[in-house]
C-alpha positions as CSV (number, residue, x, y, z in Angstrom):
1,X,82.7,142.2,103.7
2,X,83.2,145.1,101.4
3,X,86.5,143.6,100.3
4,X,84.8,140.5,98.9
5,X,82.5,142.4,96.5
6,X,83.3,142.9,92.9
7,X,84.3,146.3,91.5
8,X,80.8,147.1,90.1
9,X,79.2,146.4,93.4
10,X,81.8,148.4,95.3
11,X,81.3,151.3,92.9
12,X,77.6,151.2,93.4
13,X,77.9,151.1,97.2
14,X,80.4,154.0,97.3
15,X,78.4,156.1,94.8
16,X,75.1,155.3,96.7
17,X,76.8,156.9,99.8
18,X,77.9,159.9,97.7
19,X,74.5,160.3,96.2
20,X,72.8,160.1,99.6
21,X,75.0,162.8,101.0
22,X,74.4,165.0,97.9
23,X,70.7,164.7,98.3
24,X,70.8,165.4,102.0
25,X,72.8,168.6,101.3
26,X,70.3,169.4,98.6
27,X,67.5,169.2,101.2
28,X,69.5,171.7,103.4
29,X,70.8,174.1,100.7
30,X,68.7,173.6,97.6
31,X,70.2,174.5,94.3
32,X,72.7,177.1,95.8
33,X,75.6,175.2,94.1
34,X,74.1,176.2,90.7
35,X,75.6,179.6,91.1
36,X,79.1,178.1,90.7
37,X,80.6,178.1,87.3
38,X,82.5,175.0,86.2
39,X,85.8,176.9,86.9
40,X,84.7,177.5,90.5
41,X,83.8,173.8,90.9
42,X,87.3,172.9,89.5
43,X,88.8,175.1,92.2
44,X,86.7,173.5,94.9
45,X,87.9,170.0,93.7
46,X,91.5,171.3,93.7
47,X,91.2,172.5,97.3
48,X,89.9,169.1,98.4
49,X,92.6,167.2,96.5
50,X,95.4,169.4,97.8
51,X,94.1,168.9,101.4
52,X,94.1,165.1,100.8
53,X,97.7,165.3,99.5
54,X,98.8,167.5,102.5
55,X,97.3,165.0,104.9
56,X,99.0,162.1,103.1
57,X,102.4,163.9,103.2
58,X,102.2,165.3,106.7
59,X,100.4,162.2,108.1
60,X,98.5,164.5,110.4
61,X,95.5,166.8,110.3
62,X,94.0,169.5,112.4
63,X,90.5,169.6,110.9
64,X,88.2,166.6,111.6
65,X,87.0,166.0,108.0
66,X,88.5,162.7,106.9
67,X,90.3,161.9,103.7
68,X,87.3,159.7,102.8
69,X,84.9,162.6,103.2
70,X,87.1,164.7,100.9
71,X,87.0,162.1,98.2
72,X,83.2,161.9,98.6
73,X,83.2,165.7,98.1
74,X,85.3,165.4,95.0
75,X,82.8,162.9,93.6
76,X,79.9,165.2,94.3
77,X,81.7,168.4,93.0
78,X,82.6,166.5,89.8
79,X,79.0,165.6,89.3
80,X,77.9,169.2,90.0
81,X,80.4,170.3,87.3
82,X,79.1,167.7,84.8
83,X,75.6,168.9,85.5
84,X,76.6,172.5,85.0
85,X,78.2,171.6,81.7
86,X,75.2,169.7,80.5
87,X,72.7,172.5,81.2
88,X,72.4,175.4,78.8
89,X,72.5,179.0,79.9
90,X,68.7,179.2,79.8
91,X,68.2,176.5,82.4
92,X,66.5,177.6,85.5
93,X,68.7,178.3,88.6
94,X,66.4,176.4,90.9
95,X,66.0,172.6,90.3
96,X,63.4,170.4,91.9
97,X,64.5,167.4,93.8
98,X,63.4,165.1,91.0
99,X,65.2,167.2,88.4
100,X,68.5,167.3,90.3
101,X,68.2,163.6,91.2
102,X,67.7,162.7,87.5
103,X,70.6,164.9,86.5
104,X,72.8,163.4,89.2
105,X,71.9,159.8,88.2
106,X,72.5,160.6,84.5
107,X,76.1,161.8,85.1
108,X,76.7,159.0,87.6
109,X,75.7,156.4,85.0
110,X,78.1,158.0,82.5
111,X,80.9,157.6,85.0
112,X,79.9,154.0,85.8
113,X,79.9,153.1,82.1
114,X,83.3,154.7,81.6
115,X,84.6,152.8,84.6
116,X,83.4,149.5,83.2
117,X,85.0,150.2,79.8
118,X,88.3,151.3,81.2
119,X,88.5,148.5,83.7
120,X,88.0,146.1,80.8
121,X,90.9,147.7,78.8
122,X,93.3,148.4,81.7
123,X,92.5,145.2,83.7
124,X,91.7,147.2,86.9
125,X,95.3,148.4,87.1
126,X,94.1,151.0,89.7
127,X,93.9,148.2,92.3
128,X,97.7,148.1,92.4
129,X,98.0,151.8,92.9
130,X,98.6,153.7,96.1
131,X,95.9,156.1,97.2
132,X,98.6,158.8,97.1
133,X,99.2,158.1,93.4
134,X,95.4,158.4,92.8
135,X,95.5,161.7,94.5
136,X,98.4,162.8,92.3
137,X,96.4,161.7,89.2
138,X,93.4,163.8,90.3
139,X,95.7,166.8,90.8
140,X,97.2,166.3,87.3
141,X,93.7,166.1,85.8
142,X,92.8,169.3,87.6
143,X,95.8,171.1,86.1
144,X,94.6,169.9,82.7
145,X,91.1,171.1,83.4
146,X,92.4,174.5,84.5
147,X,94.4,174.8,81.2
148,X,91.4,173.8,79.1
149,X,89.3,176.3,81.0
150,X,91.9,179.0,80.5
151,X,91.7,178.2,76.8
152,X,87.9,178.7,76.8
153,X,87.4,175.0,76.5
154,X,89.3,174.7,73.2
155,X,91.6,171.7,72.8
156,X,93.6,170.5,69.8
157,X,93.9,166.7,70.5
158,X,92.9,166.4,74.1
159,X,89.7,165.2,75.7
160,X,87.3,167.9,76.9
161,X,86.2,169.1,80.3
162,X,83.6,166.4,80.8
163,X,86.1,163.6,80.2
164,X,88.4,165.0,82.9
165,X,85.6,165.4,85.4
166,X,84.5,161.8,84.8
167,X,88.1,160.5,85.3
168,X,88.4,162.5,88.5
169,X,85.1,161.1,89.7
170,X,86.1,157.6,89.0
171,X,89.6,158.0,90.5
172,X,87.9,159.3,93.7
173,X,85.6,156.2,93.8
174,X,88.7,154.0,93.3
175,X,90.4,155.7,96.2
176,X,87.4,155.2,98.4
177,X,87.2,151.5,97.4
178,X,90.9,151.1,98.4
179,X,90.4,152.9,101.6
180,X,87.3,150.8,102.6
181,X,89.1,147.6,101.7
182,X,92.0,148.6,103.9
183,X,89.6,149.4,106.7
184,X,88.0,145.9,106.4
């Protein structure tokens, strides 16, 4: 059962699913997402997070996409944003499957490493959280991202854009873990 697995195994299973969907969509659409600036990716994540919150509050929905699929979308949009931030302005628009897979895996590994470090320090406190609280934390991180973007990436004492995208990615994986455990 999914519930009986350790966090690292659960993280790997969830992100394997996210990666699989990303690569299938890459097969359909190619590098079309590369046209999006990080600010546009932030807005796409915000749309998904707001939809999740609306569904959680109204406890009903009219569009078939599940909360789980929206969290998967947030994971993948976060990785797209991290890739966009990592590439310089001279990088080609079109990326080969092997290039995009390597870039995806690099950003995913950063998120996994951060998750392991934070779980050590925080004692997996997220396991006691409600999925609705995780949604709220994602929305708060998005507000921070928007402020940093509006300040042209300049911060005085705060983490940068990449740290916020990594946190959003990890919170989304935590929400997916909790949702899968509940379904078990």
